[in-house]
DOLO-645728 format. One record per atom (N, C-alpha, C, O): atom name; z negated, y, x. Coordinates in pm, 1 decimal. Layout:
N
(r 'CA'; (Z; Y; X))
...
This chain:
142
(r 'N'; (1481.3; 1134.1; 2218.8))
(r 'CA'; (1504.4; 1276.3; 2224.0))
(r 'C'; (1454.3; 1336.6; 2094.7))
(r 'O'; (1474.0; 1280.2; 1987.1))
(r 'N'; (1391.6; 1447.5; 2104.9))
(r 'CA'; (1338.2; 1512.4; 1986.6))
(r 'C'; (1436.7; 1617.2; 1938.3))
(r 'O'; (1418.8; 1736.3; 1963.7))
(r 'N'; (1540.8; 1573.2; 1868.7))
(r 'CA'; (1648.3; 1663.4; 1832.8))
(r 'C'; (1659.5; 1688.9; 1683.6))
(r 'O'; (1755.3; 1752.5; 1639.5))
(r 'N'; (1564.3; 1641.1; 1604.8))
(r 'CA'; (1568.8; 1670.8; 1462.6))
(r 'C'; (1491.8; 1797.1; 1430.8))
(r 'O'; (1428.2; 1855.5; 1518.6))
(r 'N'; (1497.1; 1838.3; 1309.4))
(r 'CA'; (1426.8; 1957.1; 1265.7))
(r 'C'; (1526.1; 2060.8; 1220.0))
(r 'O'; (1555.4; 2155.6; 1292.9))
(r 'N'; (1578.3; 2044.0; 1100.5))
(r 'CA'; (1676.9; 2139.1; 1051.7))
(r 'C'; (1608.2; 2246.1; 970.1))
(r 'O'; (1514.7; 2218.1; 895.1))
(r 'N'; (1654.2; 2367.3; 984.8))
(r 'CA'; (1596.7; 2478.8; 912.1))
(r 'C'; (1674.3; 2507.6; 784.6))
(r 'O'; (1628.1; 2584.6; 700.3))
(r 'N'; (1790.1; 2447.6; 769.4))
(r 'CA'; (1874.6; 2477.6; 655.7))
(r 'C'; (1936.3; 2348.6; 606.3))
(r 'O'; (1994.6; 2273.7; 684.6))
(r 'N'; (1924.2; 2321.6; 477.7))
(r 'CA'; (1980.3; 2199.9; 419.8))
(r 'C'; (2080.2; 2238.0; 311.6))
(r 'O'; (2057.9; 2332.9; 236.4))
(r 'N'; (2187.8; 2165.7; 303.9))
(r 'CA'; (2287.1; 2183.0; 199.1))
(r 'C'; (2319.4; 2045.2; 144.8))
(r 'O'; (2307.6; 1945.6; 216.2))
(r 'N'; (2358.7; 2039.1; 23.1))
(r 'CA'; (2398.5; 1913.3; -37.2))
(r 'C'; (2540.8; 1929.8; -88.3))
(r 'O'; (2570.4; 2024.3; -161.5))
(r 'N'; (2627.1; 1839.6; -50.6))
(r 'CA'; (2761.4; 1845.7; -101.7))
(r 'C'; (2823.4; 1707.5; -101.2))
(r 'O'; (2779.9; 1619.4; -27.2))
(r 'N'; (2923.4; 1688.9; -182.5))
(r 'CA'; (2990.7; 1561.0; -190.7))
(r 'C'; (3132.3; 1579.6; -138.7))
(r 'O'; (3199.3; 1677.0; -173.1))
(r 'N'; (3177.5; 1486.6; -56.0))
(r 'CA'; (3307.2; 1496.7; 8.9))
(r 'C'; (3387.8; 1371.7; -23.7))
(r 'O'; (3332.8; 1261.6; -23.5))
(r 'N'; (3514.1; 1386.1; -51.0))
(r 'CA'; (3601.1; 1271.2; -69.9))
(r 'C'; (3702.2; 1270.6; 42.7))
(r 'O'; (3775.4; 1367.6; 62.2))
(r 'N'; (3706.3; 1160.0; 117.3))
(r 'CA'; (3798.6; 1146.4; 228.7))
(r 'C'; (3914.3; 1057.2; 187.5))
(r 'O'; (3892.6; 945.3; 141.0))
(r 'N'; (4034.9; 1104.3; 203.6))
(r 'CA'; (4157.3; 1030.2; 172.5))
(r 'C'; (4156.4; 979.9; 28.7))
(r 'O'; (4220.8; 879.7; -2.4))
(r 'N'; (4084.7; 1047.8; -58.1))
(r 'CA'; (4085.3; 1013.9; -199.6))
(r 'C'; (4014.7; 884.8; -235.7))
(r 'O'; (4015.2; 847.2; -352.9))
(r 'N'; (3953.6; 814.7; -140.1))
(r 'CA'; (3895.6; 684.9; -173.3))
(r 'C'; (3753.6; 665.6; -122.5))
(r 'O'; (3686.4; 572.2; -166.4))
(r 'N'; (3705.8; 748.6; -33.3))
(r 'CA'; (3572.6; 732.2; 24.0))
(r 'C'; (3486.6; 850.4; -18.8))
(r 'O'; (3516.0; 965.2; 14.6))
(r 'N'; (3382.4; 821.6; -91.4))
(r 'CA'; (3292.1; 927.4; -134.8))
(r 'C'; (3169.3; 926.6; -46.2))
(r 'O'; (3105.5; 822.9; -28.5))
(r 'N'; (3136.5; 1041.0; 9.2))
(r 'CA'; (3024.0; 1053.9; 101.8))
(r 'C'; (2935.0; 1168.1; 52.9))
(r 'O'; (2984.3; 1276.7; 22.7))
(r 'N'; (2806.0; 1144.0; 45.3))
(r 'CA'; (2712.3; 1251.4; 10.5))
(r 'C'; (2650.8; 1302.6; 139.9))
(r 'O'; (2584.3; 1227.6; 211.3))
(r 'N'; (2672.5; 1428.4; 169.9))
(r 'CA'; (2618.4; 1486.9; 291.7))
(r 'C'; (2479.5; 1539.8; 259.2))
(r 'O'; (2463.7; 1627.5; 174.2))
(r 'N'; (2378.2; 1485.3; 328.0))
(r 'CA'; (2239.2; 1521.6; 300.0))
(r 'C'; (2200.2; 1650.7; 368.7))
(r 'O'; (2115.7; 1724.3; 317.5))
(r 'N'; (2258.9; 1679.9; 482.3))
(r 'CA'; (2224.7; 1804.2; 550.8))
(r 'C'; (2333.6; 1840.0; 648.4))
(r 'O'; (2396.7; 1752.3; 707.3))
(r 'N'; (2355.9; 1968.3; 665.8))
(r 'CA'; (2458.8; 2011.1; 759.4))
(r 'C'; (2404.0; 2130.4; 835.4))
(r 'O'; (2365.2; 2230.7; 775.4))
(r 'N'; (2400.8; 2119.5; 965.7))
(r 'CA'; (2349.3; 2227.5; 1048.6))
(r 'C'; (2460.7; 2271.8; 1141.8))
(r 'O'; (2507.2; 2193.7; 1224.8))
(r 'N'; (2503.3; 2395.0; 1128.9))
(r 'CA'; (2609.8; 2445.6; 1214.2))
(r 'C'; (2559.9; 2555.3; 1306.6))
(r 'O'; (2638.3; 2615.0; 1380.4))
(r 'N'; (2431.2; 2582.1; 1303.3))
(r 'CA'; (2370.7; 2686.8; 1385.4))
(r 'C'; (2286.5; 2619.5; 1492.7))
(r 'O'; (2212.6; 2526.3; 1460.7))
(r 'N'; (2293.9; 2661.9; 1618.3))
(r 'CA'; (2211.4; 2600.1; 1722.2))
(r 'C'; (2064.0; 2599.1; 1683.1))
(r 'O'; (2012.3; 2697.2; 1629.6))
(r 'N'; (1997.2; 2487.7; 1710.1))
(r 'CA'; (1856.2; 2469.1; 1677.7))
(r 'C'; (1786.1; 2422.6; 1803.8))
(r 'O'; (1798.1; 2305.8; 1840.8))
(r 'N'; (1714.2; 2509.6; 1869.7))
(r 'CA'; (1643.9; 2472.7; 1991.8))
(r 'C'; (1525.1; 2384.3; 1957.8))
(r 'O'; (1449.6; 2414.4; 1865.3))
(r 'N'; (1507.9; 2274.8; 2032.4))
(r 'CA'; (1394.3; 2186.8; 2011.5))
(r 'C'; (1299.9; 2189.8; 2130.6))
(r 'O'; (1184.2; 2149.8; 2118.3))
(r 'N'; (1346.3; 2235.7; 2243.2))
(r 'CA'; (1262.0; 2252.6; 2361.6))
(r 'C'; (1339.4; 2338.6; 2459.8))
(r 'O'; (1454.4; 2374.6; 2434.7))
(r 'N'; (1276.3; 2371.2; 2571.3))
(r 'CA'; (1343.7; 2451.3; 2672.7))
(r 'C'; (1455.9; 2373.5; 2739.2))
(r 'O'; (1547.7; 2433.2; 2795.4))
(r 'N'; (1449.8; 2239.1; 2733.5))
(r 'CA'; (1546.4; 2156.3; 2804.9))
(r 'C'; (1665.5; 2113.0; 2720.3))
(r 'O'; (1771.2; 2081.7; 2775.1))
(r 'N'; (1650.5; 2110.3; 2586.7))
(r 'CA'; (1758.8; 2059.9; 2504.0))
(r 'C'; (1775.2; 2146.7; 2381.0))
(r 'O'; (1679.7; 2208.5; 2334.1))
(r 'N'; (1896.7; 2150.8; 2329.1))
(r 'CA'; (1920.3; 2220.1; 2202.7))
(r 'C'; (2030.3; 2148.2; 2127.5))
(r 'O'; (2127.4; 2099.9; 2185.7))
(r 'N'; (2012.4; 2142.5; 1997.2))
(r 'CA'; (2113.1; 2081.8; 1911.1))
(r 'C'; (2213.8; 2189.9; 1878.2))
(r 'O'; (2178.6; 2292.7; 1820.4))
(r 'N'; (2340.0; 2167.0; 1915.0))
(r 'CA'; (2445.7; 2263.8; 1891.4))
(r 'C'; (2498.5; 2248.6; 1749.4))
(r 'O'; (2529.3; 2348.0; 1683.6))
(r 'N'; (2509.0; 2125.7; 1702.2))
(r 'CA'; (2555.8; 2098.8; 1566.2))
(r 'C'; (2499.0; 1965.7; 1522.1))
(r 'O'; (2477.4; 1876.0; 1603.6))
(r 'N'; (2474.8; 1953.2; 1392.3))
(r 'CA'; (2421.5; 1827.6; 1339.6))
(r 'C'; (2475.7; 1804.2; 1200.4))
(r 'O'; (2482.3; 1896.0; 1118.7))
(r 'N'; (2514.7; 1679.4; 1173.8))
(r 'CA'; (2552.9; 1640.2; 1039.8))
(r 'C'; (2477.1; 1513.2; 1006.0))
(r 'O'; (2475.7; 1418.6; 1084.7))
(r 'N'; (2415.3; 1510.5; 891.2))
(r 'CA'; (2341.9; 1393.9; 844.7))
(r 'C'; (2401.0; 1355.8; 709.5))
(r 'O'; (2416.5; 1441.3; 622.3))
(r 'N'; (2433.9; 1228.7; 691.6))
(r 'CA'; (2493.0; 1189.1; 564.9))
(r 'C'; (2444.9; 1052.6; 521.4))
(r 'O'; (2396.7; 972.6; 601.6))
(r 'N'; (2459.2; 1028.1; 393.2))
(r 'CA'; (2436.2; 895.4; 337.7))
(r 'C'; (2566.8; 852.3; 273.4))
(r 'O'; (2642.1; 934.6; 221.2))
(r 'N'; (2592.5; 723.5; 277.7))
(r 'CA'; (2715.6; 671.8; 221.0))
(r 'C'; (2693.6; 530.3; 170.5))
(r 'O'; (2609.4; 457.6; 223.3))
(r 'N'; (2767.0; 491.9; 70.8))
(r 'CA'; (2758.3; 356.1; 17.1))
(r 'C'; (2806.2; 252.4; 119.0))
(r 'O'; (2774.7; 134.1; 106.3))
(r 'N'; (2881.6; 295.8; 219.0))
(r 'CA'; (2928.9; 203.7; 322.7))
(r 'C'; (2814.9; 154.2; 410.8))
(r 'O'; (2823.1; 45.6; 468.2))
(r 'N'; (2708.4; 233.7; 421.6))
(r 'CA'; (2589.5; 196.4; 499.0))
(r 'C'; (2469.9; 217.0; 405.8))
(r 'O'; (2401.9; 319.3; 413.7))
(r 'N'; (2444.3; 119.9; 317.6))
(r 'CA'; (2336.6; 138.8; 220.0))
(r 'C'; (2199.0; 143.2; 285.9))
(r 'O'; (2176.1; 82.2; 390.3))
(r 'N'; (2108.3; 216.8; 222.3))
(r 'CA'; (1969.7; 226.8; 267.0))
(r 'C'; (1955.9; 280.0; 409.5))
(r 'O'; (1866.9; 238.4; 483.6))
(r 'N'; (2043.7; 371.0; 446.6))
(r 'CA'; (2039.1; 430.3; 580.6))
(r 'C'; (2105.8; 566.4; 576.0))
(r 'O'; (2179.6; 598.1; 482.7))
(r 'N'; (2078.4; 646.7; 678.7))
(r 'CA'; (2151.5; 771.4; 695.3))
(r 'C'; (2224.1; 766.1; 828.8))
(r 'O'; (2178.0; 702.6; 923.6))
(r 'N'; (2336.6; 832.7; 834.8))
(r 'CA'; (2416.8; 840.5; 956.4))
(r 'C'; (2407.0; 984.3; 1006.0))
(r 'O'; (2437.5; 1078.5; 933.0))
(r 'N'; (2364.2; 999.7; 1130.5))
(r 'CA'; (2347.6; 1132.6; 1188.7))
(r 'C'; (2438.2; 1146.7; 1310.4))
(r 'O'; (2444.8; 1057.4; 1394.9))
(r 'N'; (2506.7; 1257.9; 1318.0))
(r 'CA'; (2586.3; 1289.4; 1436.1))
(r 'C'; (2540.2; 1424.8; 1487.3))
(r 'O'; (2535.4; 1522.8; 1412.9))
(r 'N'; (2506.5; 1428.7; 1615.8))
(r 'CA'; (2454.5; 1550.5; 1678.0))
(r 'C'; (2534.6; 1583.1; 1802.8))
(r 'O'; (2578.1; 1493.2; 1874.8))
(r 'N'; (2553.8; 1711.2; 1828.3))
(r 'CA'; (2605.8; 1758.4; 1955.8))
(r 'C'; (2485.9; 1821.9; 2024.7))
(r 'O'; (2424.7; 1914.5; 1971.5))
(r 'N'; (2452.0; 1771.3; 2144.6))
(r 'CA'; (2329.9; 1812.7; 2213.0))
(r 'C'; (2362.9; 1866.2; 2352.1))
(r 'O'; (2436.2; 1803.1; 2428.3))
(r 'N'; (2308.0; 1982.7; 2384.0))
(r 'CA'; (2316.5; 2040.5; 2518.3))
(r 'C'; (2182.8; 2017.6; 2587.3))
(r 'O'; (2077.2; 2037.6; 2527.2))
(r 'N'; (2187.2; 1975.3; 2714.8))
(r 'CA'; (2064.6; 1946.3; 2789.1))
(r 'C'; (2072.0; 2013.8; 2925.8))
(r 'O'; (2175.2; 2010.6; 2992.9))
(r 'N'; (1960.8; 2074.5; 2965.2))
(r 'CA'; (1953.1; 2146.5; 3093.1))
(r 'C'; (1956.6; 2050.6; 3212.0))
(r 'O'; (1915.5; 1935.1; 3200.1))
(r 'N'; (2005.6; 2098.4; 3326.6))
(r 'CA'; (2008.3; 2016.1; 3447.7))
(r 'C'; (1868.6; 1964.6; 3482.3))
(r 'O'; (1769.1; 2035.2; 3465.8))
(r 'N'; (1863.1; 1841.8; 3530.0))
(r 'CA'; (1737.7; 1784.4; 3575.1))
(r 'C'; (1643.4; 1735.5; 3466.3))
(r 'O'; (1537.6; 1680.8; 3497.4))
(r 'N'; (1678.9; 1753.7; 3339.7))
(r 'CA'; (1592.5; 1708.6; 3230.6))
(r 'C'; (1577.7; 1557.2; 3233.9))
(r 'O'; (1675.3; 1484.7; 3252.8))
(r 'N'; (1455.7; 1510.4; 3215.5))
(r 'CA'; (1428.6; 1366.4; 3210.7))
(r 'C'; (1375.3; 1329.4; 3072.8))
(r 'O'; (1283.0; 1393.0; 3021.9))
(r 'N'; (1433.2; 1227.5; 3013.8))
(r 'CA'; (1384.8; 1172.7; 2887.8))
(r 'C'; (1311.4; 1043.9; 2921.7))
(r 'O'; (1372.4; 952.6; 2977.4))
(r 'N'; (1182.3; 1033.0; 2890.3))
(r 'CA'; (1107.5; 911.5; 2922.0))
(r 'C'; (1159.7; 791.9; 2843.1))
(r 'O'; (1232.7; 807.6; 2745.2))
(r 'N'; (1121.6; 673.3; 2886.7))
(r 'CA'; (1163.9; 551.7; 2818.3))
(r 'C'; (1124.9; 557.9; 2671.1))
(r 'O'; (1013.6; 597.3; 2636.2))
(r 'N'; (1219.3; 517.9; 2585.2))
(r 'CA'; (1200.4; 519.3; 2441.4))
(r 'C'; (1305.6; 429.0; 2378.0))
(r 'O'; (1392.8; 376.3; 2447.1))
(r 'N'; (1297.2; 411.3; 2247.2))
(r 'CA'; (1401.8; 340.4; 2172.7))
(r 'C'; (1423.0; 414.2; 2041.5))
(r 'O'; (1355.5; 513.1; 2012.8))
(r 'N'; (1516.7; 365.3; 1963.0))
(r 'CA'; (1548.1; 425.9; 1833.2))
(r 'C'; (1543.9; 316.7; 1726.8))
(r 'O'; (1566.6; 199.3; 1755.7))
(r 'N'; (1514.6; 356.7; 1604.1))
(r 'CA'; (1501.3; 262.7; 1494.1))
(r 'C'; (1632.8; 212.6; 1437.4))
(r 'O'; (1633.1; 132.8; 1343.7))
(r 'N'; (1742.9; 257.1; 1491.7))
(r 'CA'; (1874.6; 213.0; 1447.3))
(r 'C'; (1972.9; 218.9; 1562.4))
(r 'O'; (1942.8; 277.8; 1666.2))
(r 'N'; (2090.3; 158.7; 1545.9))
(r 'CA'; (2190.8; 159.6; 1652.9))
(r 'C'; (2254.0; 297.3; 1669.0))
(r 'O'; (2262.8; 375.1; 1574.0))
(r 'N'; (2297.9; 325.7; 1792.0))
(r 'CA'; (2359.4; 454.7; 1818.6))
(r 'C'; (2471.1; 445.6; 1920.2))
(r 'O'; (2484.5; 347.0; 1992.7))
(r 'N'; (2551.4; 551.5; 1923.7))
(r 'CA'; (2660.5; 564.3; 2020.1))
(r 'C'; (2658.0; 707.1; 2072.7))
(r 'O'; (2661.1; 802.1; 1994.4))
(r 'N'; (2652.6; 723.0; 2204.0))
(r 'CA'; (2655.8; 855.3; 2265.8))
(r 'C'; (2779.1; 864.7; 2354.8))
(r 'O'; (2808.3; 773.4; 2432.0))
(r 'N'; (2851.0; 975.8; 2343.4))
(r 'CA'; (2966.5; 1002.9; 2428.7))
(r 'C'; (2936.8; 1127.9; 2509.2))
(r 'O'; (2912.0; 1234.5; 2452.8))
(r 'N'; (2939.4; 1115.0; 2640.8))
(r 'CA'; (2912.7; 1228.8; 2728.4))
(r 'C'; (3037.6; 1316.3; 2734.1))
(r 'O'; (3146.2; 1268.7; 2767.3))
(r 'N'; (3021.5; 1445.6; 2701.3))
(r 'CA'; (3133.2; 1539.4; 2702.6))
(r 'C'; (3141.7; 1617.1; 2833.4))
(r 'O'; (3251.0; 1646.6; 2881.8))
(r 'N'; (3024.2; 1650.6; 2891.3))
(r 'CA'; (3024.2; 1723.5; 3018.0))
(r 'C'; (2895.1; 1694.3; 3093.3))
(r 'O'; (2795.6; 1651.3; 3035.0))
(r 'N'; (2898.9; 1718.4; 3223.2))
(r 'CA'; (2783.2; 1690.3; 3307.7))
(r 'C'; (2777.0; 1543.9; 3346.5))
(r 'O'; (2873.5; 1469.4; 3329.3))
(r 'N'; (2662.3; 1503.5; 3399.0))
(r 'CA'; (2639.6; 1363.7; 3435.8))
(r 'C'; (2504.9; 1321.4; 3379.9))
(r 'O'; (2412.5; 1401.9; 3368.2))
(r 'N'; (2495.6; 1194.2; 3345.8))
(r 'CA'; (2374.3; 1141.9; 3285.4))
(r 'C'; (2345.0; 1004.1; 3342.5))
(r 'O'; (2431.9; 916.9; 3345.3))
(r 'N'; (2222.5; 985.5; 3387.5))
(r 'CA'; (2179.1; 854.2; 3433.3))
(r 'C'; (2094.0; 791.2; 3324.8))
(r 'O'; (1990.6; 846.5; 3287.5))
(r 'N'; (2135.6; 676.7; 3273.8))
(r 'CA'; (2057.5; 604.5; 3173.5))
(r 'C'; (1972.9; 502.9; 3248.3))
(r 'O'; (2024.6; 425.7; 3329.0))
(r 'N'; (1841.9; 502.9; 3221.4))
(r 'CA'; (1748.7; 415.1; 3291.3))
(r 'C'; (1692.1; 310.7; 3195.7))
(r 'O'; (1685.8; 332.2; 3074.6))
(r 'N'; (1650.9; 196.6; 3252.3))
(r 'CA'; (1596.8; 86.4; 3173.4))
(r 'C'; (1464.6; 40.9; 3233.2))
(r 'O'; (1439.0; 65.2; 3351.1))
(r 'N'; (1379.5; -25.1; 3153.6))
(r 'CA'; (1245.7; -64.6; 3202.0))
(r 'C'; (1246.1; -152.9; 3326.2))
(r 'O'; (1150.2; -150.9; 3403.3))
(r 'N'; (1353.2; -231.0; 3347.0))
(r 'CA'; (1358.2; -318.5; 3464.3))
(r 'C'; (1399.4; -245.3; 3591.6))
(r 'O'; (1412.5; -306.1; 3697.8))
(r 'N'; (1420.0; -112.0; 3579.5))
(r 'CA'; (1458.4; -32.4; 3695.5))
(r 'C'; (1608.2; -15.3; 3712.7))
(r 'O'; (1651.5; 63.9; 3796.3))
(r 'N'; (1687.6; -86.9; 3636.2))
(r 'CA'; (1832.2; -71.7; 3647.6))
(r 'C'; (1875.9; 61.1; 3585.8))
(r 'O'; (1805.5; 119.6; 3503.4))
(r 'N'; (1994.7; 107.5; 3628.1))
(r 'CA'; (2046.6; 236.0; 3582.9))
(r 'C'; (2194.7; 223.4; 3551.8))
(r 'O'; (2264.0; 135.7; 3603.4))
(r 'N'; (2241.1; 312.8; 3466.7))
(r 'CA'; (2384.1; 324.1; 3438.5))
(r 'C'; (2420.6; 471.4; 3449.6))
(r 'O'; (2358.0; 556.4; 3386.1))
(r 'N'; (2521.1; 501.4; 3529.5))
(r 'CA'; (2564.2; 639.2; 3553.2))
(r 'C'; (2681.1; 671.7; 3460.4))
(r 'O'; (2782.4; 601.8; 3461.3))
(r 'N'; (2667.2; 777.8; 3380.1))
(r 'CA'; (2774.0; 819.4; 3289.2))
(r 'C'; (2837.2; 949.5; 3336.2))
(r 'O'; (2768.0; 1041.3; 3380.1))
(r 'N'; (2969.5; 956.0; 3326.3))
(r 'CA'; (3044.5; 1078.2; 3353.3))
(r 'C'; (3119.0; 1114.4; 3225.3))
(r 'O'; (3129.0; 1031.5; 3134.9))
(r 'N'; (3172.0; 1237.9; 3215.7))
(r 'CA'; (3238.7; 1278.4; 3092.1))
(r 'C'; (3343.3; 1177.3; 3044.4))
(r 'O'; (3424.2; 1126.1; 3121.8))
(r 'N'; (3338.1; 1151.4; 2914.6))
(r 'CA'; (3430.6; 1057.4; 2851.8))
(r 'C'; (3373.5; 917.4; 2836.9))
(r 'O'; (3426.6; 836.6; 2760.8))
(r 'N'; (3266.2; 887.8; 2908.6))
(r 'CA'; (3206.9; 754.5; 2897.7))
(r 'C'; (3111.9; 747.5; 2778.8))
(r 'O'; (3055.7; 847.7; 2734.7))
(r 'N'; (3096.3; 624.5; 2728.5))
(r 'CA'; (3019.9; 599.0; 2607.4))
(r 'C'; (2902.3; 507.7; 2638.5))
(r 'O'; (2913.9; 414.6; 2718.1))
(r 'N'; (2789.1; 535.2; 2574.8))
(r 'CA'; (2671.2; 450.0; 2583.8))
(r 'C'; (2640.9; 400.2; 2442.7))
(r 'O'; (2612.2; 479.4; 2353.0))
(r 'N'; (2647.3; 268.4; 2423.9))
(r 'CA'; (2620.0; 207.1; 2293.8))
(r 'C'; (2482.1; 143.0; 2301.7))
(r 'O'; (2452.4; 68.6; 2395.1))
(r 'N'; (2398.2; 172.6; 2202.7))
(r 'CA'; (2262.1; 119.4; 2204.7))
(r 'C'; (2229.8; 49.7; 2072.7))
(r 'O'; (2251.6; 104.5; 1964.7))
(r 'N'; (2178.0; -71.3; 2083.7))
(r 'CA'; (2129.0; -142.7; 1966.7))
(r 'C'; (1994.4; -84.3; 1927.6))
(r 'O'; (1926.4; -23.8; 2010.4))
(r 'N'; (1955.6; -101.9; 1802.4))
(r 'CA'; (1822.9; -60.9; 1758.4))
(r 'C'; (1719.5; -129.9; 1847.1))
(r 'O'; (1729.5; -249.9; 1872.6))
(r 'N'; (1621.3; -54.8; 1893.5))
(r 'CA'; (1514.5; -111.8; 1974.6))
(r 'C'; (1542.8; -121.4; 2123.0))
(r 'O'; (1453.9; -160.6; 2198.5))
(r 'N'; (1664.0; -87.2; 2169.0))
(r 'CA'; (1694.9; -92.3; 2312.0))
(r 'C'; (1613.5; 14.8; 2385.0))
(r 'O'; (1630.1; 133.8; 2358.5))
(r 'N'; (1527.2; -26.2; 2475.1))
(r 'CA'; (1444.2; 68.2; 2549.7))
(r 'C'; (1527.0; 127.0; 2663.8))
(r 'O'; (1587.5; 54.2; 2742.5))
(r 'N'; (1528.5; 260.0; 2671.1))
(r 'CA'; (1604.7; 330.6; 2773.0))
(r 'C'; (1546.6; 470.4; 2791.9))
(r 'O'; (1470.5; 518.8; 2708.2))
(r 'N'; (1582.5; 533.2; 2900.2))
(r 'CA'; (1549.7; 672.0; 2927.4))
(r 'C'; (1674.8; 738.6; 2980.3))
(r 'O'; (1780.6; 675.8; 2986.0))
(r 'N'; (1664.9; 864.1; 3019.1))
(r 'CA'; (1782.0; 932.5; 3073.1))
(r 'C'; (1738.5; 1044.2; 3166.5))
(r 'O'; (1631.9; 1103.8; 3150.9))
(r 'N'; (1824.6; 1070.3; 3263.8))
(r 'CA'; (1804.9; 1181.4; 3357.8))
(r 'C'; (1937.4; 1256.6; 3366.7))
(r 'O'; (2041.4; 1197.2; 3395.0))
(r 'N'; (1933.1; 1387.4; 3342.6))
(r 'CA'; (2052.5; 1470.9; 3349.3))
(r 'C'; (2075.1; 1510.7; 3494.4))
(r 'O'; (1979.7; 1537.0; 3567.6))
(r 'N'; (2200.5; 1515.2; 3535.7))
(r 'CA'; (2236.0; 1550.3; 3673.2))
(r 'C'; (2213.1; 1697.6; 3703.9))
(r 'O'; (2137.5; 1765.5; 3634.5))
(r 'N'; (2279.8; 1746.7; 3809.3))
(r 'CA'; (2260.0; 1882.6; 3859.7))
(r 'C'; (2322.3; 1990.5; 3771.8))
(r 'O'; (2287.8; 2108.0; 3784.9))
(r 'N'; (2413.0; 1952.8; 3682.9))
(r 'CA'; (2477.4; 2048.8; 3592.4))
(r 'C'; (2432.3; 2020.6; 3449.2))
(r 'O'; (2389.2; 1909.4; 3418.5))
(r 'N'; (2441.9; 2120.5; 3361.6))
(r 'CA'; (2407.4; 2094.9; 3221.4))
(r 'C'; (2493.9; 1981.7; 3164.7))
(r 'O'; (2608.1; 1962.3; 3206.5))
(r 'N'; (2438.2; 1908.6; 3070.2))
(r 'CA'; (2512.3; 1799.7; 3006.4))
(r 'C'; (2526.9; 1829.0; 2857.6))
(r 'O'; (2440.2; 1891.2; 2796.2))
(r 'N'; (2637.1; 1783.3; 2801.2))
(r 'CA'; (2659.8; 1790.2; 2656.5))
(r 'C'; (2706.8; 1652.6; 2612.8))
(r 'O'; (2794.2; 1592.4; 2675.3))
(r 'N'; (2647.4; 1603.6; 2504.3))
(r 'CA'; (2692.8; 1475.8; 2449.6))
(r 'C'; (2692.9; 1479.2; 2298.1))
(r 'O'; (2621.0; 1556.9; 2235.3))
(r 'N'; (2775.8; 1392.4; 2240.9))
(r 'CA'; (2779.5; 1369.1; 2097.1))
(r 'C'; (2709.6; 1236.9; 2074.5))
(r 'O'; (2741.3; 1137.4; 2139.7))
(r 'N'; (2613.9; 1235.4; 1982.0))
(r 'CA'; (2534.7; 1115.5; 1957.3))
(r 'C'; (2536.8; 1084.5; 1808.8))
(r 'O'; (2502.0; 1169.5; 1726.8))
(r 'N'; (2577.2; 963.9; 1773.9))
(r 'CA'; (2574.4; 918.4; 1635.3))
(r 'C'; (2473.9; 805.2; 1624.7))
(r 'O'; (2476.0; 710.7; 1703.5))
(r 'N'; (2386.1; 816.4; 1526.2))
(r 'CA'; (2278.7; 720.0; 1504.6))
(r 'C'; (2280.2; 676.9; 1359.1))
(r 'O'; (2287.4; 760.8; 1269.3))
(r 'N'; (2273.4; 546.0; 1335.3))
(r 'CA'; (2257.6; 492.8; 1200.1))
(r 'C'; (2110.7; 456.1; 1185.9))
(r 'O'; (2062.5; 363.6; 1251.2))
(r 'N'; (2040.1; 528.6; 1100.6))
(r 'CA'; (1896.2; 512.3; 1089.3))
(r 'C'; (1859.3; 455.0; 951.9))
(r 'O'; (1870.8; 523.8; 850.5))
(r 'N'; (1814.8; 328.5; 949.1))
(r 'CA'; (1773.8; 269.7; 821.4))
(r 'C'; (1659.4; 350.0; 758.7))
(r 'O'; (1578.2; 409.8; 829.3))
(r 'N'; (1654.3; 350.3; 625.6))
(r 'CA'; (1546.5; 419.7; 555.4))
(r 'C'; (1411.7; 374.2; 610.4))
(r 'O'; (1387.7; 254.3; 624.7))
(r 'N'; (1324.9; 467.8; 640.9))
(r 'CA'; (1190.8; 437.8; 689.5))
(r 'C'; (1180.9; 414.4; 839.6))
(r 'O'; (1070.3; 403.8; 892.6))
(r 'N'; (1292.9; 406.0; 908.8))
(r 'CA'; (1291.3; 382.1; 1053.9))
(r 'C'; (1267.5; 513.1; 1128.6))
(r 'O'; (1302.7; 620.8; 1080.4))
(r 'N'; (1207.8; 502.2; 1246.1))
(r 'CA'; (1181.6; 618.4; 1330.8))
(r 'C'; (1305.2; 652.6; 1412.9))
(r 'O'; (1375.6; 563.7; 1460.9))
(r 'N'; (1330.7; 781.5; 1428.5))
(r 'CA'; (1443.4; 824.3; 1510.9))
(r 'C'; (1414.4; 795.8; 1657.6))
(r 'O'; (1502.0; 748.2; 1729.8))
(r 'N'; (1293.1; 824.3; 1702.1))
(r 'CA'; (1256.3; 801.6; 1841.1))
(r 'C'; (1122.4; 729.3; 1845.2))
(r 'O'; (1026.6; 769.5; 1779.2))
(r 'N'; (1117.1; 621.2; 1924.5))
(r 'CA'; (995.5; 542.0; 1938.6))
(r 'C'; (958.3; 541.8; 2086.8))
(r 'O'; (1030.5; 484.5; 2168.3))
(r 'N'; (845.2; 606.0; 2122.8))
(r 'CA'; (803.5; 605.4; 2263.9))
(r 'C'; (780.4; 463.4; 2312.6))
(r 'O'; (737.4; 376.5; 2236.7))
(r 'N'; (809.6; 441.0; 2440.5))
(r 'CA'; (791.8; 309.3; 2500.6))
(r 'C'; (650.3; 299.1; 2555.5))
(r 'O'; (604.8; 385.8; 2630.0))
(r 'N'; (582.2; 192.8; 2517.8))
(r 'CA'; (445.0; 174.2; 2561.4))
(r 'C'; (429.3; 96.7; 2689.0))
(r 'O'; (318.1; 85.9; 2740.7))
(r 'N'; (538.5; 41.3; 2742.5))
(r 'CA'; (537.5; -26.7; 2870.8))
(r 'C'; (474.8; -158.8; 2866.0))
(r 'O'; (467.3; -227.4; 2967.9))
């Protein structure tokens, strides 16, 4: 999914429970349209000593009904939780997994998959751990 591209960057340091220091590399709280089919509602990107040499990104994404994401993979592991709508996750071998609200899709780095949104708009929260230098989205060459 092509959901990056922030127009506004802020830098701030946050301490959680007095013991965890996190440097937030970017915070986007304004919707950022990336195409007619999808828009990023909110995005947080951070770096932390807990995950060295990587950034952790969490996005809330709205997707139009019927949108198809071609087969692709990501350069790091991710977790997506479907909040509304329905989503069919597809794999190169032709198998599919149907997600309904509340279900989670966990993906290892390099897992080739695609997606098809059902008849209603879908919203999901997606967290990706992206090692330094890794690509967020890698098209599948088949």
